[in-house]
N, C-alpha and C positions, 0 to 999 in steps of 0.2 A: 520543607515537608518531603519526606522520602517515601516513594511507593513501596508498599510491602509486597514481597513475593508471595503470590496467592497460593494457599495450600489446597490444591485439588486432591480428590481421592487418589490413592496410590495406583500406579499403572499395574495392570494384570501382569503376572509373571509369564513372560514369553520370550522367545529368542528375538533379540533386537537386530534389525537389519540396517540401522543407521546410527550415527553418532547423535548425541543429544544436542539441542540448540545451544546450550552453554559451551559445549566442547567445540562446536563449529565457530562460535563467536571468538573463542580464545585465540585463534590463530589469525584473525583478521584485523586490519587497522580500523580505527574509529573514523566514520564518515560524517556523523552528526553529533554535536554535543550542545545541549542546552543547559545552562546553569542559572537558576534563580530567575527564570524568565517570567515577567509580569506583563499583562496587557489588560487595559480597561477601556471601556467606551462610556464616557460620561461618568456617572456614579456607579456603573455596573462593572464589577471585576469579572473578566472572562477567563483569564489565566492568572493564577496566584503562585508565584515562586515555583515554577515548573522546572524539574530536572529531567533530562532525557539523553541517553546515549544510544546510537545505532551504529553497528559495525558494517563494514563493507560486506556485501553478500547476504545480509540479514533481511528477511522479509517480515516487516512489522505491520500489523493491522490495528487501526485505531477505531474503536467502537465508542458509542455514547449517545444518549438521548439528543434530540434536536436542540440546538441553542446552547450546547455546553462548551463550545469553543473549538470543535474539530476543524472547521474551515479556517478559523482564525489562526490556529497552529500551522496549518498548511500554508497559509499566506505569509506567515512569518518566515517559514523555511524557504519560500520562493523569493523573499525580499519585497513582496508587494505591501507588507505591513512592517512597521518598526516596533520593537518592544518598548514598553515604558520603563523597563529595568531588566537587568540580567544580561547574559551573554549568549549569543548564538554563533556557533561555528558550523559552516556547511561548505561542501566542496564547490569550486567554481563551476564544474560541469554538472548541472542538474537540469532536469526537464520535468514537465508536468503533462499528464494526460487527464482531461476533464471528462465529465459525464457526456458532454456534447463533443463530437469529433473536431469541430471548429475548422473545417476545411474551407479553403478559398474556392468558391464556385468557378472563378475564371481561370483557375490553374488545373492542369491535368493531375492525375494521381502522383506521378513522379515529381512534378513541380511542387506539389504540396509537401511531399516528404523532405525535399531539400530546400524548402523555402527559407530565405534569409542567409543561405550559404553562397559562397562564391561559385560561379558557374565554372565547372571544369570536368574533364573526363573522369577524374578520380571521384569527385563528388557524385556524379551521376552513377558511377559504378557502385559506390557505397549505398546510394539510395535504392538501386535495383536489388542489391544484396539484401537490404533490410526488408524490401517487399517480398523477396523470396522467403525470408525467415518467418514472416507473418502469414504465409500462404497465399500471396497475391501475385504470383509469377504471371507475367503476361498482361497485367493490369496497368502498366506504366502510363499508357496513353489514354486511359479511360477518364471520363469526366466524373467529378464527385456526384452529380445528380443521378448517375446511372448505378450507383453502388447501393447495396443493402445497408441497413444499420450496422450489422456486424462487420461488413467489409469496410465501411467508413471508419469504424473504430480501430480496425487493423491498420489502416493508413495512419491514424493518429499514433498508434504504437510504433510503427515503422519510423515516423517522423521523430519520435523520442529516441529510438534506438540508434538512429544514424548519427546522433550527436555523442554517442558513447558516454552516457552519463555515469557519474559516480554515485549520484542520488536520483532515484526515480520516484516522483510523487504522483500518486494516483487518487483522484478525487471522484469517487463513486463512478468509475469508468464503465461499469456494466449495468447501471441502474435502469437505463432506457431500453435494454435488450430483452427479447423474449427468453423464456426459461432455458430452452435448449441452446440458443446462441450464447447465453450467459455462461453456461457450463463449459462450452467450447472455448470461450474467451478466457475463462479462468485457467483452463488447462494450458492454453497458449502462453499466457502471462507467466504461469509457474515455470514452464519450460524455458522461456526466454530469460527469466531472472536467473535460473540455474546455470544457463549458458554464459551470460554476460556478467553476472555477479555484481550488479550495483547494490547499494543500500536501497531499500524500498520502504516507503510509508504509504499504505493504502488506507484511505478513509472510506468507511462503508457503514450502512445500517444492517447489513446482512450477516447474521451470526454464522449461518452455514458456510458462507463465503470465507469468513475469518478462520473457521476450523479447517477448512479445506486447503487454504493457502499459507497460513501464517507459520513462521518460526516462533512468533511471539505476539501476544495480544495485549493491547492496552485498552482500558476503559476510562474515558475522561468524564468526570462528573464534578460539578461545583468547583471548577477551576483547578482541579488537580487530578492525578491519576489514581483512581480508586483501585485499579487492578493492573498488574504488570506480571504476566505469566507466560512461560514457555509452553509451546505445543510440541510435546515429544512423541510424535506419532510418525511411523515410517510412511514413506511415499511410494506409490500413489495412495491416497486416502479414500477409504470407503465411508461415506456419510452414515452408514448403518452400523459401522463397527461400534461395539459397546463403549469403548473408550472415547471415540469421537462423540458419541451421544452424551457421555458424561460431561465433556467439555461444553457441548452445546447447551445442555441443561443448566450448567453452572453460570455461563455467560448470560443466558436469558434471565436467570434468577437475579443476577447482579444488576441487570437492566430493568428489573421490576416486573418481569413477565413470569407468571407462575407463582407458586407458593414459596414462602421463606426466602426473600430476596437477599438475605445476608448469610445464608447457611453454607453455601458451597465455596465461596471465594472470600479470602481475607480482604479487608479494606486498609488503606493507608491510615496512619495515625499521625496527628499533629506532632 
């Protein structure tokens, strides 16, 4: 089954300030390739012959109703689950940021960033630099218990970045944050990805988040990708821009929110 490229309404005629997502992909190596990947639990098929390619530097957001296999796909990419069939190719250097920061209470902030790595001056310097990048300069010796939710999640991001991943997997990392902190973290992640250029797969239920961050949006439903569409909007993005609102309405419709759930976006066909 091959996902159809979803036909959104044409973009308004205006001066373009950035290349399209397809043009950006063209010059980048492939970081992730899934071919015919299948996964079932008992008699229930979660993923049925899924194909997916993600290029280095590409920010892909995965949407879908609960229970459609988003977390299963993420676990397959991390190696925590094995497919029942098909082929998965991923880079060796890959890291995950979860909804919870998962910091070790008995280690200070810098210790959490470099946990699992050999102790050396170079590793400590890299950890300190990563903390600087996420806006936590001077927090190296703080304890996790003293951090706000947003600060703790920044530490989790620094821990991912210090490993210089070719693939960054984000499992609803902003879901537990308040609205303002969530927007700040979205901006931070967008900036960091633009700077470091890993391939990114973000799993979220937040359509606004998808439109704000993604180069490309996938919607997973009934074991396959119902939608695979590029978001060709210049950055930074205004959520009230008419074109952004059209993407938002189309994705919500595809997810069954609002009227005519199949009008705006094409579906894949067997």
